[in-house]
Structures are given as C-alpha cells and as structure tokens.
C-alpha positions as CSV (number, residue, x, y, z in Angstrom):
1,M,0.0,0.0,0.0
2,K,2.8,2.3,0.8
3,K,4.2,1.8,-2.7
4,T,0.9,2.6,-4.3
5,I,0.6,5.8,-2.4
6,A,4.2,6.8,-3.1
7,L,3.7,6.0,-6.8
8,C,0.4,8.0,-7.0
9,A,2.2,10.9,-5.3
10,L,5.0,10.7,-7.8
11,V,2.6,10.6,-10.8
12,L,0.6,13.6,-9.4
13,S,3.9,15.6,-8.9
14,I,4.9,14.9,-12.5
15,L,1.4,15.9,-13.8
16,A,1.3,19.0,-11.7
17,G,4.7,20.0,-13.1
18,L,3.7,19.4,-16.7
19,V,0.4,21.3,-16.3
20,S,1.9,24.3,-14.5
21,G,4.8,24.5,-17.0
22,S,2.3,24.3,-19.9
23,L,0.1,27.1,-18.4
24,A,3.1,29.4,-18.1
25,L,3.6,29.2,-21.8
26,Y,0.3,30.9,-22.5
27,Q,0.8,34.6,-22.5
28,K,-1.0,37.5,-24.2
29,S,-0.1,41.2,-24.4
30,V,-2.9,43.7,-25.1
31,D,-2.0,47.3,-26.4
32,V,-4.1,49.8,-24.5
33,G,-3.0,52.7,-26.8
34,A,-0.7,55.7,-26.4
35,G,-1.3,58.8,-24.3
36,S,0.3,62.1,-23.7
37,V,0.3,65.1,-21.3
38,V,0.0,68.7,-22.4
39,A,0.6,71.7,-20.1
40,K,-2.4,73.8,-19.2
41,K,-2.4,77.4,-20.1
42,F,-1.4,79.9,-17.4
43,T,-1.4,83.7,-18.0
44,I,-1.8,86.9,-16.0
45,T,-1.9,90.5,-17.2
46,A,-2.0,93.7,-15.3
47,A,-2.3,97.4,-16.3
48,G,-2.7,100.8,-14.8
49,S,-6.0,102.5,-15.6
50,T,-7.9,105.5,-14.2
51,G,-5.5,108.0,-12.4
52,Y,-2.4,105.8,-13.0
53,E,-0.1,108.4,-14.4
54,A,3.0,110.4,-13.6
55,D,3.3,113.7,-11.8
56,V,-0.2,113.9,-10.4
57,L,-0.3,117.0,-8.1
58,I,-1.1,116.6,-4.4
59,A,-1.2,119.0,-1.4
60,P,-1.8,118.6,2.3
61,T,-5.1,117.0,3.2
62,E,-5.6,115.8,-0.3
63,S,-5.6,112.3,-1.7
64,V,-4.8,110.8,-5.0
65,T,-6.3,107.5,-6.2
66,A,-4.9,105.3,-9.0
67,A,-6.6,102.1,-10.3
68,F,-5.1,99.0,-11.8
69,T,-6.5,95.8,-13.2
70,V,-5.4,92.2,-13.0
71,S,-6.7,89.6,-15.5
72,N,-6.3,85.9,-16.0
73,F,-6.5,86.1,-19.8
74,S,-4.8,87.6,-22.8
75,G,-7.1,87.9,-25.8
76,T,-8.8,84.5,-26.1
77,Y,-6.0,82.8,-24.1
78,V,-7.6,82.1,-20.7
79,T,-5.8,80.5,-17.7
80,E,-6.8,76.9,-17.4
81,T,-5.8,76.5,-13.7
82,G,-7.1,78.3,-10.6
83,M,-4.9,81.2,-9.5
84,D,-3.8,82.9,-6.3
85,L,-2.4,86.4,-6.4
86,N,0.3,88.3,-4.5
87,I,0.2,92.0,-4.9
88,T,3.0,94.3,-3.8
89,V,2.7,98.1,-3.9
90,T,6.0,99.9,-3.4
91,I,6.0,103.6,-2.4
92,G,9.0,105.8,-2.2
93,N,10.8,108.8,-3.6
94,A,10.3,109.8,-7.2
95,S,13.4,109.8,-9.4
96,G,15.7,112.7,-8.3
97,K,13.3,113.8,-5.6
98,T,12.8,113.4,-1.9
99,A,9.7,111.4,-0.8
100,I,6.9,113.6,0.7
101,P,7.2,112.4,4.3
102,H,3.6,112.8,5.4
103,I,2.1,110.5,2.7
104,T,0.3,107.5,3.9
105,A,-1.3,104.8,1.6
106,A,-4.1,102.3,1.4
107,L,-5.1,99.5,-1.0
108,L,-8.8,99.7,-2.0
109,D,-11.1,97.3,-3.8
110,A,-13.2,98.2,-6.9
111,D,-15.9,99.8,-4.6
112,N,-13.4,102.1,-2.9
113,N,-13.4,100.0,0.3
114,V,-10.1,99.7,2.2
115,I,-8.8,96.1,2.0
116,G,-8.2,95.4,5.7
117,S,-6.2,92.3,5.0
118,A,-3.5,94.2,3.1
119,V,-0.4,94.6,5.1
120,N,0.5,98.3,5.1
121,N,4.1,99.3,6.0
122,V,4.1,102.9,4.7
123,T,5.5,105.6,7.0
124,D,6.9,108.9,6.0
125,G,6.1,108.4,2.3
126,V,8.2,105.2,2.0
127,G,7.3,101.5,2.3
128,T,5.2,98.7,0.9
129,I,1.7,97.3,0.9
130,T,1.2,93.6,0.3
131,L,-1.9,91.6,-0.3
132,S,-2.4,87.9,-0.9
133,V,-5.6,86.8,-2.6
134,D,-6.4,83.1,-2.4
135,H,-8.5,81.6,-5.2
136,A,-8.5,84.9,-7.0
137,F,-9.3,83.3,-10.4
138,L,-11.3,80.1,-11.2
139,P,-9.9,77.8,-13.9
140,S,-10.9,78.4,-17.5
141,T,-13.1,81.5,-16.5
142,A,-11.9,84.8,-17.9
143,A,-12.1,87.5,-15.2
144,T,-10.7,90.9,-14.4
145,L,-10.1,92.3,-10.8
146,T,-9.8,96.0,-10.1
147,Y,-7.7,97.5,-7.2
148,K,-6.9,101.0,-6.3
149,I,-4.0,102.7,-4.5
150,K,-4.9,105.7,-2.4
151,L,-2.2,108.1,-1.4
152,I,-3.1,110.6,1.3
153,W,-1.1,113.6,2.4
154,E,-1.8,113.8,6.2
155,S,-1.5,117.4,7.2
156,H,1.2,118.5,9.7
157,S,2.5,121.8,10.9
158,D,5.6,121.6,8.7
159,D,3.8,120.8,5.4
160,I,5.1,124.1,3.9
161,N,8.7,122.6,4.0
162,Y,7.8,119.9,1.5
163,Q,6.3,122.0,-1.3
164,G,7.7,122.3,-4.8
165,P,9.6,120.3,-7.4
166,N,12.2,118.8,-5.0
167,Y,9.6,116.6,-3.3
168,G,7.7,113.7,-5.0
169,T,6.5,110.3,-4.1
170,A,6.3,107.5,-6.6
171,Y,4.5,104.1,-6.5
172,S,4.8,100.9,-8.4
173,V,2.8,97.7,-8.4
174,T,4.0,94.1,-8.9
175,V,1.4,91.3,-9.3
176,T,2.4,87.7,-9.1
177,G,0.1,84.9,-10.1
178,I,0.6,81.4,-8.5
179,Q,-1.2,78.2,-9.5
180,D,-3.9,77.5,-6.9
181,I,-3.3,74.1,-5.4
C-alpha cells in the first residue's frame, strides 16, 4: 500500500509540473493605446487704468487714487488653472526727488473700500503694501479684478517745508500669479 501511495504521489507531482509548465507558456499582451500630457495654459496680465499716471499733483489734506486691473486672460488665451495672487505696492521717492514724508497709503477694492487684510508698512512716504488673494481666479473662466492705490497727504504743521519740485512720491505695483493648489 505504501508503494501505491508513493507511486500516486510521484505521478501527481509529474502531472502538476507538466500542467503548470504548460500554463506558463500561454501569454498574451494587449495594447491599450498611447497617451500624452500637455501643459495647461497659465497667464496673467495687469495694467494701470484711471489715475495711473506720472506727476499727479497733491497738497496737504488731499488724496490721489490710481486704479489698476489684473486679469487671467490675454485675448482668447484664458488660464486653465485656478490662481492665487500676490500684490506688492512699493511707495518711495520719485526719481531725483525726496519722498513727501507725510504721505500714507491704502489699497482699495473696486468699490473704494479699504482692503483690511492688506499689510501696510508705509510711513513717512516710503514703504510697501502687500496683499495675498487666495482663489483669485477660477480655472478656464476669464475675469478681471480692479484694485486702487490711495495716497493721502496727512496734514502736519511743517507741510510748507515739502512743497515744490524737490519733493515727490512714486509708487509701483507688482502682481504675481501662482497656481492655486
């Protein structure tokens, strides 16, 4: 009986080896097709508009407002990703002049409301204003945002000392678009 069991086990082992070896020979490859990846469009444009010009006159107690726009399109080319914005307004002396020391500044929205979340570091006519706008633009949706810079000459008893062509304050705006993640 032991010989029969041993012989059956040997035969089963041989058959199992033949069957498993035979199954390994059957292979099939299927081509799914080719693919590729193309970069999405990303663009940002900005421009000065109403009041954004050189040598605008100002006197104590007066203010000057200049608007600028930021868009996520150029012609028919629209950004295909969401976008965050970083806006930096730099205020300082005009070329060849001394900054008017009593100028303060604010960043406004399109409705002339002060943007409270803008970090304002402008003292004595020199400094920066920074603003970060999360989710400023939606993907594939053309839009334009309007912001305004407001410069105010806060009146002081020595204002007469800063009159004339030797004093001038300049401002510039830098806008950076960042893919919204």
